[in-house]
N, C-alpha and C positions, 0 to 999 in steps of 0.2 A: 592677948585676947579678955575681953571684962566676964566677969566670973559666971554673969546670971547670960550672958551672951552663947546662945548655944548653935547659930550660923554665925559664921563671920567671914565677911566675903571683903578682900583688903586689896585695893588699886586693879580690878579684874577690867583684863584687857582682852579681846575675844579682838582677834579680824582669821577673814575667810582667806582665801590663798591659793585656792581652786582655780574660778578665774583669771580671765588677761590682765586683771588691777583687783586687787588684793582690796579688801574691803571691810570695814573698822568699824565693826555693828559696837560693840561694847567699849568705850574708852576710858580706863581707868573708875571704872564704878566701887562704891564702899559701901560695905549694909549687914548693918548685924540688926540678927533675929533673936530677942530674948526665951524664954524659954516659958513656955503659953501663953506665946505674942501670934499676934496676925499684920501683917507686913502685904498691903496692895503695890504692889509694882506696876499704876499708871503712865498711858499716854499713847498714840497714834501707831496703830499698826508703822514695823520699821523702826520705831524707838529702843530696842533692845531688851525688849522683858523677856522675851520669850527665850532670845538669845544669854539671858545672864542666868535663866531657867533652870537651863538644858545642861548649862556649863556644872551644875551643883551634881547633875550625876552621870556628868562626862558622854556627853550623848553625841558631840561633833563629835566629825568621821575627823579621826588623829593627823589622817595625810593627809587634807585641806584645810587644816586649820589649826589657828596660833593661839594659845592661848599663857596668859602671865598673868602675875600677879599670886593672892596668896588666898585660898577654896578651904576653907575650915569648916567642920560639922560636928559639934563635942570633939572638940582640942584635934580628934584625924585633920592629918596632909590627902585631901580629897586627889591633887594630882600623882599624889603618890600609890594610890590603888592602884595595884595590876592582879591581876585573875581572880581569886576566891576571895579575895581581900576585896573587890572590886560590886564582885555579885553579888557576895553579903553585906554591903553598906545599899545596891541598891533593893527599895522593897524593902528590907527589917529598920535599916535603921530612915533611910533615905525613900520616900514612892511619891508618885507622881498622876494625879487626874489632870488627862491630855487632853483637847481642846473638843474632839466627837471620839466617842467610844467608837460608834462603829467603824472603825479605821483602827481603832489598839485594842481592841478586845480580837483573835481571834475568830474566823468564824466559821473552821468547823468541828471546835470544841463548845461541848454549852456551857455556861457559866460555870455550873459551880465544879468543872470538871477545873474549867481553869484559876479560877478561888482554892482552887485542893491542891493546882498542881503548883501555884504557887508559893501555897504553905508549908508543902511536901522538900519543895527543890532547899527553903531555909530551916528546912529544923530536918529533916533525914528520917528521923527517927522518928516521929511521928507516921500511925498506918495508914492505907487511903481510906480507910474509915472514920478513924477520927480525923481526918482534913477532912470529908467530905460531914463529918458533924460540924467541927470548924466553918464550914463554910456557908451552911444552913445560920447558923448564928451571926453569919456576917451579913447576911442578907435582908437579916429580921433585923439586925442595929439598924439597919440604911430606912427600915423601915416602906422594901419591896412589897407589895399588893402579889397574895397566897407567894410566898417562899419556897413552898417543898414544890410548886408547879414551875416554878422560874429558875430555880435550879438546878430546872434539867432543858430547858430553854435556850434554842440556840440562840446569840446575839439579835438576828436579824427579825424575828419572832416578839421582838420586845420595842415596847413605844421611845421617843429617845429620852424623855423625862424614865422608865424603868432603865434605859443602859446606863444612864449617869448612874441613877445608882447602883446600879449592880460593878459599875467602872472604879466608882469610888468604897465599898466593898473589898472588893481587888484591892487596889489601892491601903486599904487601913488591917486587910488580913493578918499581916504580920506583924501586926502592932506596932510603926514604924511612930521614933520621938519625931523626923520632920518631915512636913508634908508639902509640895510640889499643887499647886490648882491652879495650869494653863486656859485662864480665859476658860472653865469650866463652864458656863449655863449657858454662854453667845448663840450655840443652834437649839435652845429651847424657848418656846415661845416662852410671855411673861409671867401667866398666869406659878408655869412650872419652873420657870426661873426663879422667882422669890422659892420653892415650896425647897431648892434644894439650898437654894445661898439660908433659907433658915437653918436648914441641918445641915450642911457645914457647918452654921455658927453652934449647934450643940452640937455636934459630933468633937467639935478643939476642945470645947471647955468639956465638955465628958471626959474627954482623953488627954487634954494636956498637951497636946499638941502646936507644937510652935507653926509656923502658915505662911509661904508667900504666895499668892497671889496675884496674880497677871491678869489686867483687865483694861478694858479701854473705856468704861461705863462708870463713870462719877458715881453710883447712883446703888453700885456695887459695891464701888468702892467703901463710901460711910455706908451704907447696911451690914457689913460683916469683918471693916479692918479695926485696929488700934494705933494703929500707924499707919500713912502715906507715903512713897516715899516715887516722886513726881523724873519721868524719865523722856529725855530730849535727844534725837541725834546720837543715843548708847554714854550718859550721863545722867547722872540726877539732876536735876538744878533744882527742885526741894523737895522737900522732907522732913518731916515732921505729925506728931501729935494729930491725925482725922480735926480733931474740935479744930486747932486751931491752926491749919493749913482753910478747912473751908469757910473760917470765920475774917482768916486774915491772909485772901493768898497772896507771897509776897515776888513773886515773878511771874511775868510777864504770858509764858508764857503756861504758865499754873489758871491764871484768868481768863484766857482764853478756852481753857480745857473744861472752867466751869458757868464759862457766857456774861463777862464783865461788862458792861455798856462802854462804849468810848467816852474820854476822858476823863480816866479814874490810872493818875497814877501807880505806881508801884509802892505795896507797903497800905492802898484799898481795903476793906473792910467788905461782909456782906452786906452792911446799915449802909453800903457804896448804889445796891443796887433798889432803882425806883423805879421797876417797871420797861417799858421803852423795849424799844429793837435789840436786839443781844447779837453781839459784833462776832463774826464766824476770823475764827483765825484764817488773815489771806496767802497764798502762796504753798506752797507745800512740804512736805522737809526735807533735807535737803542730800544731795549724791551719798553716801555712803564712804563709796573708791574713793571724794574728793572736797572732803571737809574742809572747811575754813581755817585759818590759825587762830581767828577769835572768837564770838559765841555764833554759835550756828544755830543759836535762834533770829541774830541780828540781824538776817534778810526778811523776814515775816513781822521784826517786830515797829511799833513806833514811837518807840525810845531808844531806839534804837542810834547811835551818835557813831561817827569813824574813830573813834577808839574799840570799840567795840563789836567793829571789823576785824581785828589785828591782835585784843589783847583778850585769854581763855581769863572773862571772872575766877573766884577763887571763893568760896562758902561765905557766907556774910549773914549771922546771926541775929535772927527776925525775937529768939527768945526761948527758955529754953528746951532742947533739944528738937526747933525747931529754924532752919539755914535755908538759904536760897542761894545761886550760884548769880549772879548779877552786876555789873559795872554801876549801870544807876545804883542799883542800891549799897554800893562799898561806897560809891562818891558825898550819898546822902549821909550815910555814917560815921564820913570826916569831921 
């Protein structure tokens, strides 16, 4: 593992086996996150982003999920953790902000009780009074209005933006080193989204957190992330520093997400955009229970040839730390 990487995912494959046909939700994902880095997993719904995130916390039902590959955080083998070690890992080393805090927060306990309980669960020697004091400090850290009042409020008594701030406070209460954020602003209006994103970025820098952010919104990724990993059908099809991916998107799927116009070949840049109507990506994502042998994006790709439907593309280097999986790119590089 890279000495600077705090999260190291190697060849992660996740298959859900509870139905009649196994669903290949994640297919050979490799992802490293450096200390203090924010990586955005970008893609349409069903691309495997949230499945990858939840695998890091072992949140999938074990009896109905088959996971292979390597998951390491700070050198710890996540798949080998059991019992108290796994409980301690969740929340204390790695924590998560869920998409809908109203579902993630317990409706029968106040926000203060939930934060204090999380602290005492991971730090049994902390007294109830001390935990409550830390809960108040956690709410102040996320700049929730009237924190003393919100400490005694139930989740349903708070607005969507305040609930999300409370969820962030809960996630950071035990000072984790890795924060997982699963579409943390999707349920919020545009103004509140911006406030939450700025807050996340500020807290990330202040605390030196490593963050993996799941989003389908390219604007969110650009606002918050240092690096983007574009996912499609359970695979990372392009990754690189935000600036490089935005200026020089190289996989046809990435170009589609950015709304590129017709007629631009692989390797085009932002300078190719000169107004006019933007192309929507035709078709729909593939059935993950029946993935094709070749490139999963081929049926929707205007550049695909016969070979694309039969051959699984390997990563092609575009530049420093920037690569994409595309047979047309590989052929152009030869």
